[in-house]
C-alpha positions as CSV (number, residue, x, y, z in Angstrom):
1,M,142.4,130.2,86.7
2,L,139.3,132.1,85.8
3,H,139.3,130.9,82.2
4,P,138.4,127.2,83.0
5,I,135.7,128.3,85.4
6,L,134.2,130.7,82.8
7,R,134.4,127.9,80.2
8,T,132.6,125.5,82.5
9,L,129.9,128.1,83.2
10,V,129.3,128.7,79.5
11,K,129.1,124.9,78.9
12,V,126.5,124.6,81.7
13,A,124.5,127.5,80.3
14,V,124.5,126.1,76.8
15,A,123.5,122.6,78.0
16,S,120.7,124.1,80.1
17,L,119.5,126.0,77.1
18,V,119.5,122.9,74.9
19,V,117.7,120.7,77.5
20,G,115.2,123.5,78.3
21,T,114.4,123.9,74.6
22,I,113.9,120.1,74.2
23,L,111.6,120.0,77.3
24,A,109.6,123.0,76.0
25,H,109.2,121.2,72.7
26,F,107.5,118.4,74.5
27,G,105.3,120.8,76.5
28,I,107.1,120.3,79.9
29,T,107.3,123.4,82.1
30,A,109.2,124.2,85.2
31,E,105.9,124.4,87.1
32,Q,105.0,120.9,86.1
33,L,108.4,119.5,87.2
34,M,108.2,121.3,90.5
35,R,104.7,120.0,91.1
36,E,105.8,116.5,90.2
37,F,108.6,116.7,92.8
38,G,106.3,118.2,95.4
39,L,107.9,121.6,95.4
40,S,106.5,125.1,95.3
41,A,108.1,128.5,94.6
42,D,107.7,129.4,98.3
43,R,109.3,126.1,99.4
44,L,112.3,126.6,97.0
45,E,112.7,130.2,98.3
46,D,112.7,128.9,101.9
47,Y,115.4,126.3,101.0
48,A,117.5,129.0,99.3
49,K,117.2,131.3,102.3
50,R,118.1,128.5,104.8
51,G,121.0,127.4,102.6
52,F,122.3,131.0,102.4
53,A,121.8,131.5,106.2
54,W,123.9,128.3,106.8
55,A,126.6,129.0,104.2
56,W,127.3,132.8,104.7
57,P,128.8,132.5,108.2
58,N,131.0,129.7,107.0
59,V,132.2,131.7,104.0
60,L,133.0,134.6,106.2
61,L,134.8,132.5,108.7
62,G,136.9,130.8,106.0
63,S,137.7,134.2,104.4
64,L,139.2,135.4,107.7
65,V,141.8,132.6,107.4
66,I,142.3,132.6,103.6
67,V,142.5,136.3,102.8
68,P,145.4,137.2,105.1
69,I,147.4,134.2,103.7
């Protein structure tokens, strides 16, 4: 079961590398894209913290049911 997941992660990493290389060739940076979408590093960090704060209790709750089974 881990093999297909690992294969998918490798495909995503390779595709990201190719797209990132193409964007860099045209002079497009991550900072420019974030600014275009109205985001900042602090705002992304806040979104990540809030998402983790929401998800973590649900993961723990689900694991209390799944792990014993």
